N, C-alpha and C positions, 0 to 999 in steps of 0.2 A: 497596588490595587486588587480589590478581592474579585471573586469570580462573578458576582452580579453586577458589579460596576462595569468590569470589561465586556460583558456580554450584552449589556444595555447599549452598547455603542451602535451595534446593528440593529437598526429599527426594522419592525415589519417581520414577515414570514421569509426571511433570507435562506439561501443554501447553509450558510454558516451557522445560523440559528438552528435549522432543521438538523444539521449534522451534530450540533453540540447535544440537541434532545435525544438523538439517536444513541450518541456515545453515553449519555446519561441513563437511558433504558437498558443498555446493554451491560453496564457496569457491573451490577451485582452478580452476574451470572458466572458460575464456576465451570470455566470452559478449559479443555485439554486438547491433546491432539485427536482423541476420539471421545465419545461418550454423549450424554443426553444434554449436557451444556452447549455442546457443539450444535445439536439438533435443534435445541431451544432457540438459539442464536439464528440459525436459517429460518425457523419460521417467523421470527420478527422480522428479517430481511425480506421475507415474501410479501409482506405488506406494502413493501416499496417497489419490488420488481418481481416478476414471475420466475423466480429461480427453479431450477431444475435440482432437485436434491439427489445425490448418488450415495450408495451405500457400498462400499467394497469390503469383502469378507476378510476377517483376520486370518493371517496365514498365507494371503495372496502375495505371491512373489512380484515384485516391481523392481526390475533390473537388480543391483546388488542388495537391494533391502526387501524386507518382508513387512507386510502391513501387522502392526502389534495386536495384542490382545487389547480389547475395549476396556476402559477404566471409568468406573464411576464411583463417587463418594456421597455418603449420606451425613456423616457426622465424624468429628475428630476433636480431642482435647487432651491436655496434660493436667492431672490434678496433683497438688502438693500434699504433703504428709498429713494436712489438715483436711483434705478432701475439696479444697478450692481450686477452681480451674484457673491454672496461670497461662494457658494457651487454649484459644477456643476458636475452632474453625467457623462457628457461628458468627464470630465478631468480624473475621476476616478470611476470605478463601485462601489468601497467601500463606497462611499460616500452616498449611500441610504441603510438603513438597508433593509436587505433581507426580502421579502414578505410583504414590506409597501404596505399598501392601497392606492388607489389613493387619492390624495387631493389637493385642490386649495384653500388656505386660506391666508387672510392678518391677522396679529396678532402683538401685541407689543413684543419686544425683550424678555422681561421677562416671557411671556406666550410661546414663541418658544423654549425658553431654555429647557424646559422639553424633548423636541424632539431632542435634540442635544447631540451627544455623543462624547467625546474627551479623549485623554490620557495626562492628566496634567503632568506626569512624563517623557513623550516622546512627547514635543510640536510638533514636525516636522512630527509625523507619524498620518496617518489615522487608526483608530480601524475598525475591521469587526464586525459586529453586526447582529444578525439575529431576526426574530419574526414569525418563522414557523407555530407556534400553537396557537399563541394569536394574535388576530387582533390589529393592531395598525400602527403606522408610525414613522419614523425619519431619520435622516441624521447623518452621521459621518464625522468629519472633524478635521483639525489640531488644537491643542489647540492655536497655536500662532494666528491662524486666529481668533478663537473665542474671544481671548482677545481684538482683533482689532476693534470687532463690536460696534458700537455706538448705544444708545437708539433711539427709533423710531419704525414705523410699518414696517415689513417684510412680503414678500409674498412667501409662501411656495407651491411648485409645484411637483407633483408626478404623471406622466403618467404611471399608472400600471393597470395590470389586473388581477383579481383574480376570476376564474371561472371554472365552470365543465371542466375538460380536462383529462389528465392522468399523470401518473409517468414514466419516461422512463430510461431504463438500458440497458446495452450491455452485451451479453454473448457470450463466445466462447467454444465450447466443442471440444477436441482433443482426439479422441479414441485411445487407446493403445492396448497391446496384452492382457491386464488384466483389468477388469472393476474398480479395485480400483483407486480412484481418487485423484488427488492433486488439491486443491482450491486454488486459487490466486485471492485475493479481493482487489479492489482499490477504494476508494471513489472519485466521480467525479463531487461534487456538488458545490464546493467553487468557487467564482470569481476569481478575479486576485491575486491569492496566489500560489506561485511557489512551495514552499516546502511542505507546506500543502494546497493543495493536488496533485499538477501536478507532483511532483517528482514521487510518487508512480504510477500514471497512465502512465506515460511515460515509465518507467522501466518494469511495466507490460506488456505494449503493445510490447515492443521489446522482453522480455523473450517469450511471446506468439508466436511471428513470428519466433523465432529461435527454439522453440518446434515444431512448425507447421511442419517445414522442415527436421525433425529428425526422425530416428526411436524411438519408445517409447515402454517400457514395462508397464509403468503404463499410466492411462488415465488423462487428465488435463482439468480442468474448470476454465476459467478466467471470473470474474465479474467486471465490470465497472459501479458503482452503486451510487445513493445519499446515503450519510451517514445515518445511524440509520434506517430510514424508508425504504431504498433500501433494506439493509440485511433481514430486518424483512418481507418485502415483497416477496423477493426471497424465504425464508426459509418457508414462508406459502404457496406459490405456489408450492413447491417442497419437501414437507415433506415426500414424499413416497420414495425419492430417495437419501436423506441426508445418508443414511446407506453406501453408496458406498465411502463417503468421508473417506479416509485413513490418509491424511495428509493435512495441510492447513496453509496458511500464509496471513496475511493483510499486505498491504504495505502503507506507509505513511511517509513523512519526511525523504526521503532517500538521499536527495540532498544537504544537509548543511554541513559544515566542521567537526562536531562531529564525535566522534568515534561511530561505529556501535552498536547498542543495539538491542537484541532480548528479546522479553517478551514471556515467555513460555506460553503454553495452560493451561486451567483450570487443565487438568490431570497431568500436571507437568513432567511427564516422557514418553510422547508420542514419537513416533519415529520422528516426526518433531522437538521436542524439542532437542532429543540426536543428530539429524543431524546438526542443527544449532549450538550446543555445539561444535560437533567435527570439523565442518568447520572453525569456528572462532578459535578456539584453534589452528588448524593446520595454519592458516593464519599468526600468529605471530603479527598481527595487535591489536592496542589497541581496547577493546570491552568490553561490559557488558553484563551479562545475568541476567535477573531480573524474579521475579515470577509473576504469573498471579494476576492481581486485576480487578475488575468489572467496570473499568473507564477507558475510552480511546476511541478506534475507534471500528470497527465492530466486532474485536474478541470477544466483550462482548455479542454480538448477538449469534454468532456461538458457544460461549462457554456457553450460558445460560443452567441451569441444565436440561431443557427439551430435549436438543440436546447433549450437552457435547461434541461436536466436537473437534477432536485434531488441533485446529487452534491456532497458535501463531501469533505474529506480529514483523516486521522488521521496524526499523527506525534508524534514526543516533541520534541527541539530542532529547529525549523524549518530547512529546507534552507538551506546557506550561512552558518547562524549557529554553526556549531561549526568550529573549524580543521582538524578530521580530515575534513570533507566533501571527497570527490573527491580523496581522497589515499590512500597506502598505510597510513596510519594508520588509516582505517577497517576495521580488521581484526577477528580473533576476540577480542582483548582490549577492543575498544571497545563490544561488545554484551554483553549478560548475559540469561541465563535468567530472571532476576527481571524485567527490563524485558518482556522478551517475553511473559511470563505476564501481568503486569499489562495490557499491550496487548491480549492475547488476552481476557482476563476482562472488559475494557471492551467489547469488541466483542460478546461473549456477552451482556451486559447490555443493549446497544442492540438487539440482536436480539429479546430477551425483550420490550423496550418496544414495538417496532415490532409484534410479533406480538399483544401484548395491547392496543394501543391502538385504542379503538374510541369512537363516539359513540353516545349512549344518549337515550332518551325516557322522562321521567317519567310514568308512568301515574296518578300520584295528585298533580297539579302545584299544587292550590289548598290551600295551607298544607300544614304538615308532616304526613305520616301518622302515625299511633300506632304507634311501632317497638315499644314493650313488648310488646304483645299478640301481635306477630309473632316474639317471641323475639329481636329484634334490638338491644334496648337493655338494657345490663348496668351503667349508671351512666356518669359522665362518663370520658373517656378518648380515647386517638387512635383506636381502632377507631369509636367512635361518631361522633367528629368527622368521619371520611371519610365515614361514611354521609351525614351532614348536607350535606357538602360535594357529594357525588355527586347527591344528591337535588336540591339548590338549583341545580346549574349543568348538570344533563341536561335541556336544552331543545332539542337538536338542533343547537346551534350551538357547543357545547363538547364536545372529545373528552378521554379521561382525561388526556392530556398537559397540557391547558389547566388541568385541575382540580388536578393535582398542582402545577404551576407557581403557580397562584394560591393554593392553600392551604398551600405549603410542606411538604406531606406527601410521603412517598415514593410512587413509582409503584406499587410493589407493595401498599401500604396501600390506595391507590385503587382499584386493579383488583380487589382482593379485596372491597372494599366493594360494587363494581358487581356483582361476582357473586353476593353475598348478597342484594342487593335484586332481582336478576333471580329469584332462587330463591323470594324471597318475593313475586313479582308485582307488585313496585312499579317495575319498570324494564324496558325491552325495547331490544335493540340495533338500531340503524338501519343502513340501507344493507346 
């Protein structure tokens, strides 16, 4: 099924269609971990939410890392002996290894080959390569085009700049009634790759816009950052406030057709881990829950032992487990409004769980209170069962997520039961 047919399934101005439109707008921009492409991306996101854009100077020490020189590129190509462009940055920004040094050289094909990267197993795709922290240069191309090259002298040209500048990232803080923060982080540093990373960026932007317009018990912090160095930089600059982060999720790869995958935080049993498990269980949709490992996206920075923040990650097919990963095939046909919609709605439901999860104390803990005379008992059923579960488990040691998990009931049922019991004077919120 083609992209148009898939995305017509969602009618109207839905979050999925809006997210897809944002992916499509951001897709042509050449982004990297620094530079004007990243700034252009932030300016587009500011149409959706009032991001504060930060610039951190090159050379700034951030823990064991240093903010690198800023990289920008204007043009690049390779010409064959007849002067024809056989690789052209204007055709795809994946054609140049990100952070390539400026170069203009003529060399025989055999010498040039060490600077050419292809995917022999996928001859029609262009790979995505970087050289962030090691100086060099190179081109990525389709393997079928490499096979067609004839011997002779080739001209390689990269019009790029590596100079003192800054690292750019966007941040939005939404204050709630409580200081406890929910961190939502998306890396925004890849060039034309739709699933990794634009799907996470677009869904995060729309979630931020929704939450900005709603009453909130919790506070929310959204980060749109370059991968790895961006998270490290933010943590180094905000070490004094990370203790407020009570829940967090990293978003990437949420637009493909695979089942949703939630990767638990390093803690394994944090509220965010339990909230995702509950929401995905209730959804009835195919999904998988996986344990934390120190490889992947920026959850590995937030979950490093010196911070150990309760931050998991949400994706669909995990990174590196689909052939399109980090290739030109991760394009507008690879993601869909339907998948973006499902990912967005899952996050909305998780937020609702985090907002509603509380611990209660039973004010009538010695035997069951008489529900009938309080108008709470209308005969056997799910609502009454939820009341009994909440009463039995509300001993100050179990929150509503615990009760939903133990009972097998939906979180909404349990939360509604707690609210009814509070109104009846049988329960009180703790903390």
